[in-house]
VOTIKE-490409 format. One record per residue (C-alpha): x, y, z; residue in one letter. Coordinates in nm, 2 decimals, decimal comma. Example, Ala and Ser with C-alpha at 12.3 -4.5 7.8 and 13.67 -1.06 7.14 Angstrom:
2
R        x        y        z   kevex
R     1,23    -0,45     0,78       A
R     1,37    -0,11     0,71       S
END
This chain:
116
R        x        y        z   kevex
R    19,20    15,85    28,97       M
R    19,27    15,52    29,13       A
R    19,56    15,35    29,31       V
R    19,65    15,00    29,43       I
R    19,94    14,93    29,66       A
R    20,12    14,61    29,56       A
R    20,46    14,44    29,62       P
R    20,73    14,56    29,38       A
R    20,79    14,20    29,26       N
R    20,44    14,16    29,11       E
R    20,37    14,24    28,75       N
R    20,16    14,56    28,72       E
R    19,95    14,41    28,44       K
R    19,80    14,17    28,70       K
R    19,64    14,47    28,88       H
R    19,52    14,65    28,57       A
R    19,17    14,51    28,55       P
R    19,10    14,61    28,92       K
R    19,25    14,96    28,85       L
R    19,03    15,00    28,55       I
R    18,72    14,91    28,76       E
R    18,82    15,16    29,03       K
R    18,89    15,43    28,78       T
R    18,55    15,38    28,61       I
R    18,38    15,40    28,95       H
R    18,58    15,71    29,06       A
R    18,50    15,89    28,73       T
R    18,14    15,78    28,69       D
R    18,23    15,61    28,36       R
R    18,36    15,93    28,20       K
R    18,69    15,78    28,09       V
R    18,69    15,71    27,72       R
R    19,06    15,64    27,65       V
R    19,31    15,43    27,84       L
R    19,68    15,51    27,76       V
R    19,94    15,26    27,87       A
R    20,28    15,13    27,76       D
R    20,34    14,81    27,57       S
R    20,39    14,61    27,90       Q
R    20,01    14,62    27,92       Y
R    19,96    14,48    27,57       S
R    19,75    14,17    27,58       S
R    19,43    14,05    27,41       R
R    19,27    13,98    27,75       K
R    19,34    14,33    27,88       L
R    19,23    14,50    27,55       R
R    18,91    14,30    27,56       K
R    18,85    14,41    27,92       H
R    18,91    14,78    27,82       I
R    18,67    14,76    27,52       Y
R    18,40    14,59    27,74       S
R    18,39    14,92    27,94       H
R    18,34    15,13    27,62       R
R    18,70    15,26    27,63       M
R    18,96    15,28    27,36       K
R    19,30    15,13    27,45       P
R    19,60    15,33    27,33       V
R    19,86    15,07    27,40       I
R    20,15    15,00    27,16       P
R    20,19    14,65    27,03       Y
R    20,54    14,51    27,10       P
R    20,72    14,37    26,80       S
R    20,64    14,01    26,90       N
R    20,26    14,06    26,90       Q
R    20,04    14,08    26,59       R
R    19,79    14,36    26,60       P
R    19,42    14,28    26,57       A
R    19,33    14,64    26,48       E
R    19,37    14,79    26,13       A
R    19,52    15,10    26,29       E
R    19,78    15,03    26,55       F
R    20,06    15,19    26,75       L
R    20,42    15,07    26,79       R
R    20,71    15,22    26,98       V
R    21,07    15,16    26,86       D
R    21,39    15,11    27,07       K
R    21,43    15,49    27,09       R
R    21,08    15,53    27,23       F
R    20,95    15,69    26,91       K
R    20,59    15,62    26,84       A
R    20,48    15,50    26,50       H
R    20,13    15,48    26,37       G
R    19,83    15,70    26,31       P
R    19,87    16,06    26,42       E
R    19,56    16,04    26,64       R
R    19,71    15,75    26,84       L
R    20,05    15,91    26,86       K
R    19,90    16,23    26,99       R
R    19,70    16,04    27,26       L
R    20,01    15,84    27,36       Y
R    20,21    16,16    27,42       R
R    19,98    16,22    27,73       H
R    20,15    15,92    27,89       K
R    20,48    16,11    27,90       A
R    20,31    16,41    28,06       S
R    20,17    16,18    28,34       A
R    20,51    16,01    28,38       E
R    20,69    16,35    28,43       R
R    20,43    16,46    28,68       T
R    20,46    16,13    28,88       I
R    20,84    16,17    28,87       S
R    20,82    16,52    29,01       R
R    20,58    16,42    29,28       L
R    20,81    16,14    29,39       K
R    21,10    16,38    29,40       E
R    20,92    16,65    29,60       H
R    20,76    16,41    29,84       L
R    21,09    16,21    29,89       S
R    20,92    15,89    29,77       L
R    21,23    15,78    29,57       E
R    21,43    15,68    29,87       N
R    21,17    15,53    30,11       H
R    21,26    15,25    30,35       K
R    21,04    15,01    30,53       V
R    21,17    14,83    30,84       K
R    20,98    14,53    30,97       P
END
């Protein structure tokens, strides 16, 4: 839906708001749920997601206190805990990750080199 090219040493969360904006524009505001891993868990980003009338499905890490009554957590074995509805939505992330992995493999993007 949207892509941003950035240096590998930059935190991905830094680019999330712009990616959200690009996705909203590309889909004509049809996105209702944003699924991401706990790296993207922050009040600021959740507020940004809610401001676009989307529901964030982002697990809270153990060092963060959830603001929502119903929340999602993922344990050390990557097992999701929380309401069944949120766990079902979070499973879509794994499907997307597998697809991206296969694309990288088939397009030889795993071993790319850039020479100055």
